Structures are given as structure tokens and as C-alpha cells.
MMTF fields as JSON, N, C-alpha, C and O atoms, coordinates in Angstrom:
{
  "mmtfVersion": "1.0.0",
  "mmtfProducer": "UNKNOWN",
  "numBonds": 283,
  "numAtoms": 284,
  "numGroups": 71,
  "numChains": 1,
  "numModels": 1,
  "chainsPerModel": [1],
  "groupsPerChain": [71],
  "chainIdList": ["A"],
  "bondAtomList": [4, 2, 8, 6, 12, 10, 16, 14, 20, 18, 24, 22, 28, 26, 32, 30, 36, 34, 40, 38, 44, 42, 48, 46, 52, 50, 56, 54, 60, 58, 64, 62, 68, 66, 72, 70, 76, 74, 80, 78, 84, 82, 88, 86, 92, 90, 96, 94, 100, 98, 104, 102, 108, 106, 112, 110, 116, 114, 120, 118, 124, 122, 128, 126, 132, 130, 136, 134, 140, 138, 144, 142, 148, 146, 152, 150, 156, 154, 160, 158, 164, 162, 168, 166, 172, 170, 176, 174, 180, 178, 184, 182, 188, 186, 192, 190, 196, 194, 200, 198, 204, 202, 208, 206, 212, 210, 216, 214, 220, 218, 224, 222, 228, 226, 232, 230, 236, 234, 240, 238, 244, 242, 248, 246, 252, 250, 256, 254, 260, 258, 264, 262, 268, 266, 272, 270, 276, 274, 280, 278],
  "bondOrderList": [1, 1, 1, 1, 1, 1, 1, 1, 1, 1, 1, 1, 1, 1, 1, 1, 1, 1, 1, 1, 1, 1, 1, 1, 1, 1, 1, 1, 1, 1, 1, 1, 1, 1, 1, 1, 1, 1, 1, 1, 1, 1, 1, 1, 1, 1, 1, 1, 1, 1, 1, 1, 1, 1, 1, 1, 1, 1, 1, 1, 1, 1, 1, 1, 1, 1, 1, 1, 1, 1],
  "groupList": [{"groupName": "UNK", "atomNameList": ["N", "CA", "C", "O"], "elementList": ["N", "C", "C", "O"], "formalChargeList": [0, 0, 0, 0], "bondAtomList": [1, 0, 2, 1, 3, 2], "bondOrderList": [1, 1, 2], "singleLetterCode": "X", "chemCompType": "L-PEPTIDE LINKING"}],
  "groupTypeList": [0, 0, 0, 0, 0, 0, 0, 0, 0, 0, 0, 0, 0, 0, 0, 0, 0, 0, 0, 0, 0, 0, 0, 0, 0, 0, 0, 0, 0, 0, 0, 0, 0, 0, 0, 0, 0, 0, 0, 0, 0, 0, 0, 0, 0, 0, 0, 0, 0, 0, 0, 0, 0, 0, 0, 0, 0, 0, 0, 0, 0, 0, 0, 0, 0, 0, 0, 0, 0, 0, 0],
  "groupIdList": [1, 2, 3, 4, 5, 6, 7, 8, 9, 10, 11, 12, 13, 14, 15, 16, 17, 18, 19, 20, 21, 22, 23, 24, 25, 26, 27, 28, 29, 30, 31, 32, 33, 34, 35, 36, 37, 38, 39, 40, 41, 42, 43, 44, 45, 46, 47, 48, 49, 50, 51, 52, 53, 54, 55, 56, 57, 58, 59, 60, 61, 62, 63, 64, 65, 66, 67, 68, 69, 70, 71],
  "secStructList": [7, 7, 2, 2, 2, 2, 2, 2, 2, 2, 2, 2, 2, 2, 2, 2, 6, 6, 7, 1, 7, 3, 3, 3, 3, 3, 7, 1, 1, 6, 6, 3, 3, 3, 3, 3, 3, 6, 6, 3, 3, 3, 3, 3, 3, 3, 3, 3, 7, 1, 1, 6, 6, 1, 7, 3, 3, 3, 3, 3, 3, 7, 7, 7, 2, 2, 2, 2, 6, 6, 7],
  "xCoordList": [3.394, 1.901, 1.845, 2.738, 0.59, 0.165, -0.176, -0.427, -0.165, -0.653, -2.133, -2.461, -2.948, -4.336, -4.523, -5.356, -3.712, -3.752, -3.339, -3.936, -2.419, -1.551, -2.711, -2.905, -3.442, -4.543, -5.631, -6.18, -6.061, -7.269, -6.968, -7.801, -5.756, -5.421, -5.215, -5.463, -4.772, -4.405, -5.905, -6.108, -6.859, -8.24, -8.845, -9.52, -8.608, -9.411, -8.613, -9.335, -7.265, -6.633, -7.14, -7.555, -7.207, -7.815, -9.198, -9.496, -9.903, -11.244, -11.378, -12.116, -10.544, -10.581, -10.041, -10.561, -9.02, -8.452, -8.748, -8.024, -9.934, -10.543, -9.585, -9.669, -8.668, -7.784, -7.325, -7.145, -7.178, -6.628, -5.097, -4.536, -4.484, -3.027, -2.23, -1.051, -2.763, -2.027, -1.635, -2.493, -0.431, -0.051, 0.867, 1.656, 0.758, 1.573, 2.624, 2.336, 3.825, 4.855, 5.564, 5.657, 6.039, 6.935, 8.252, 8.736, 8.867, 10.151, 10.981, 10.481, 12.247, 13.31, 13.244, 13.57, 12.784, 12.577, 11.224, 10.318, 10.96, 9.61, 8.655, 7.471, 9.071, 8.294, 7.233, 6.325, 7.405, 6.464, 6.613, 7.419, 5.889, 5.614, 5.547, 5.11, 5.913, 5.889, 4.607, 3.966, 4.33, 2.94, 3.435, 4.254, 2.839, 3.335, 2.03, 0.941, 2.137, 1.287, 1.831, 2.616, 1.411, 1.772, 3.22, 3.932, 3.765, 4.985, 6.108, 7.32, 5.563, 6.438, 6.161, 4.983, 7.153, 6.902, 6.212, 6.545, 5.116, 4.346, 4.652, 4.611, 4.929, 5.15, 5.286, 5.257, 5.421, 5.617, 4.425, 4.076, 3.802, 2.866, 3.24, 3.948, 2.767, 3.162, 1.912, 0.865, 2.03, 0.807, 1.026, 2.088, -0.023, 0.149, -0.835, -2.036, -0.158, -0.996, -0.804, -1.26, -0.206, 0.046, -0.968, -0.832, -1.98, -3.453, -4.192, -4.901, -4.074, -4.761, -6.234, -6.807, -6.829, -8.333, -8.445, -9.535, -7.334, -7.645, -6.333, -5.417, -6.329, -5.427, -5.476, -6.495, -4.416, -4.432, -3.184, -2.147, -3.323, -2.383, -2.077, -2.945, -0.811, -0.331, 0.347, 1.304, -0.074, 0.663, 1.353, 0.798, 2.769, 3.702, 4.203, 4.986, 3.637, 3.94, 4.94, 4.716, 6.066, 7.241, 7.071, 7.046, 6.94, 6.942, 8.245, 8.488, 9.044, 10.304, 10.209, 9.599, 10.686, 10.937, 11.064, 10.344, 11.872, 12.168, 10.863, 10.664, 10.107, 8.788, 7.931, 7.428, 7.8, 6.906, 7.373, 6.547, 8.803, 9.102, 9.167, 9.639, 8.658, 8.261, 6.95, 6.643, 5.972, 4.707, 4.409, 3.298],
  "yCoordList": [54.92, 55.076, 56.449, 57.01, 57.023, 58.407, 58.26, 57.182, 59.535, 59.742, 59.14, 58.317, 59.521, 59.089, 57.607, 57.106, 56.814, 55.482, 54.952, 53.92, 55.366, 54.854, 55.133, 54.272, 56.162, 56.377, 55.518, 55.026, 55.255, 54.298, 52.929, 52.271, 52.486, 51.162, 50.875, 49.791, 51.896, 51.83, 51.975, 51.287, 52.642, 52.693, 51.219, 50.63, 50.712, 49.325, 48.383, 47.691, 48.249, 47.197, 47.329, 46.331, 48.752, 48.893, 48.219, 47.484, 48.549, 48.197, 46.541, 45.903, 45.874, 44.442, 43.705, 42.663, 44.253, 43.624, 44.157, 43.948, 44.933, 45.515, 46.031, 45.654, 46.959, 47.62, 49.035, 49.163, 49.887, 51.185, 51.242, 52.337, 50.256, 50.367, 49.923, 49.636, 49.812, 49.701, 50.899, 51.767, 51.085, 52.257, 51.885, 50.951, 52.803, 52.545, 53.724, 54.912, 53.251, 54.377, 54.035, 52.919, 55.144, 55.068, 54.508, 54.5, 54.026, 53.521, 54.303, 55.049, 54.074, 54.858, 54.296, 54.909, 53.089, 52.434, 52.847, 52.968, 53.073, 53.647, 52.594, 52.906, 51.236, 50.374, 49.711, 48.957, 50.01, 49.554, 50.476, 51.407, 50.211, 50.914, 50.015, 48.905, 50.242, 49.187, 49.418, 50.468, 48.306, 48.194, 47.845, 46.965, 48.625, 48.514, 48.094, 48.553, 47.274, 46.938, 47.223, 46.439, 48.42, 48.665, 49.014, 48.63, 49.676, 50.341, 49.069, 49.278, 47.819, 46.71, 46.374, 46.265, 46.206, 46.049, 44.719, 43.756, 44.796, 43.514, 42.946, 41.755, 43.969, 43.395, 44.502, 45.647, 44.34, 45.197, 45.145, 44.039, 46.157, 46.417, 46.979, 47.985, 46.337, 46.662, 47.015, 46.391, 48.026, 48.144, 47.724, 47.834, 47.205, 46.747, 47.742, 47.718, 48.73, 49.546, 49.34, 50.183, 48.372, 48.335, 48.552, 49.326, 47.888, 48.287, 49.299, 48.905, 50.629, 51.818, 51.468, 52.064, 50.524, 50.282, 49.112, 48.827, 48.435, 47.332, 47.366, 46.555, 48.352, 48.327, 47.436, 47.369, 46.754, 45.933, 46.049, 46.514, 45.605, 45.895, 44.523, 43.734, 44.362, 43.032, 43.131, 43.889, 42.478, 42.623, 41.418, 40.326, 41.661, 40.364, 40.389, 41.214, 39.347, 39.223, 38.14, 37.046, 38.406, 37.391, 37.073, 37.995, 35.807, 35.196, 34.414, 33.333, 34.994, 34.302, 33.168, 33.414, 31.989, 30.936, 31.33, 30.828, 32.11, 32.417, 33.209, 33.091, 33.945, 34.545, 33.401, 33.453, 32.349, 31.339, 30.633, 30.161, 30.479, 29.709, 30.525, 30.051, 31.802, 32.573, 32.461, 32.704, 32.076, 32.049, 30.856, 30.75],
  "zCoordList": [19.492, 19.858, 20.322, 20.958, 19.915, 20.41, 21.859, 22.397, 22.505, 23.892, 23.859, 24.714, 22.952, 22.911, 22.931, 23.686, 22.055, 21.919, 23.099, 23.405, 23.939, 25.236, 26.243, 27.101, 26.23, 27.359, 27.234, 28.22, 25.829, 25.465, 25.942, 26.565, 25.647, 25.841, 27.386, 27.915, 27.977, 29.577, 30.136, 31.136, 29.739, 30.461, 30.111, 30.955, 28.981, 28.635, 29.64, 30.358, 29.802, 30.595, 31.786, 32.376, 32.433, 33.81, 34.016, 34.958, 33.097, 33.184, 33.029, 33.78, 31.915, 31.957, 33.181, 33.578, 33.75, 34.943, 36.226, 37.2, 36.268, 37.23, 38.432, 39.601, 37.921, 38.702, 38.108, 36.897, 38.833, 38.389, 38.579, 38.515, 38.78, 39.347, 38.139, 38.348, 36.739, 35.593, 34.926, 34.758, 34.507, 33.664, 32.732, 32.874, 31.501, 30.358, 30.244, 30.396, 29.968, 29.875, 28.608, 28.095, 28.193, 26.769, 27.013, 28.144, 25.97, 26.105, 25.076, 24.234, 25.215, 24.402, 22.879, 21.862, 22.974, 21.725, 21.158, 21.982, 19.921, 19.535, 19.216, 19.088, 19.055, 18.543, 19.786, 19.436, 21.039, 21.792, 23.092, 23.098, 24.075, 25.463, 26.456, 26.153, 27.717, 28.844, 29.527, 29.557, 30.063, 30.709, 32.31, 32.575, 33.209, 34.624, 35.429, 35.085, 36.434, 37.578, 38.904, 39.436, 39.522, 40.851, 40.751, 41.68, 39.778, 39.486, 39.211, 39.262, 38.933, 38.592, 37.066, 36.726, 36.134, 34.72, 34.749, 35.439, 33.834, 33.767, 32.079, 31.769, 31.199, 29.803, 28.815, 29.267, 27.612, 26.569, 25.653, 25.241, 25.31, 24.357, 23.059, 23.019, 21.858, 20.629, 19.855, 20.023, 19.001, 17.92, 16.714, 16.1, 16.315, 14.638, 14.141, 14.411, 13.296, 12.386, 11.123, 10.351, 10.669, 9.279, 8.322, 7.375, 8.547, 7.888, 8.709, 9.636, 8.424, 9.158, 9.506, 10.417, 8.796, 9.11, 10.093, 10.589, 10.377, 11.281, 12.31, 12.171, 13.325, 14.327, 15.512, 16.2, 15.771, 17.062, 17.829, 17.359, 19.039, 19.974, 20.678, 21.052, 20.799, 21.308, 22.731, 22.885, 23.626, 24.991, 25.272, 25.399, 25.383, 25.678, 27.066, 27.535, 27.691, 29.331, 29.416, 28.898, 30.068, 30.34, 31.695, 32.51, 32.093, 33.375, 33.681, 33.143, 34.543, 34.9, 35.852, 36.893, 35.703, 36.577, 38.094, 38.956, 38.311, 39.673, 40.458, 41.667, 39.646, 39.866, 40.441, 41.563, 39.578, 40.014, 41.161, 41.942, 41.393, 42.592, 43.902, 44.936, 43.804, 44.972, 45.338, 46.505, 44.392, 44.913, 45.926, 46.445]
}
């Protein structure tokens, strides 16, 4: 993902979830970026740009059972 795409998606997520505490950081693997909330990883974001006229972004959030047990 380009820096412009990352900034655009980050701005969207911050607006959508009504928080400025969401950040997106590149990974060593080029197929995705990491999405953080308050410096804790929230999930992975993938870009689907196979069709240049119809780009989409997929956010994958994993929730561990141990995290649910703590609530």
C-alpha cells in the first residue's frame, strides 16, 4: 500500500470509529499493513487492487478467547 492509501484508510477508520487513536503501520510483508488501537494491534488490513477501477480494503480482526475471558 502506498503512503497515501494508508493515510486515507487511517483517516476513514478514525472517523468511522470516532477516535483518533487508530494508526496503521507497514509490515515487513508487503501484502498487508497492521492496524493499531492505542498501540495495541487490532488486526491486519489487506488491499484488493486486482481491478484498478475497483479497489477495496479488507480489515481482518482476530479476537482471542483469552481476551473475551478478561472482559
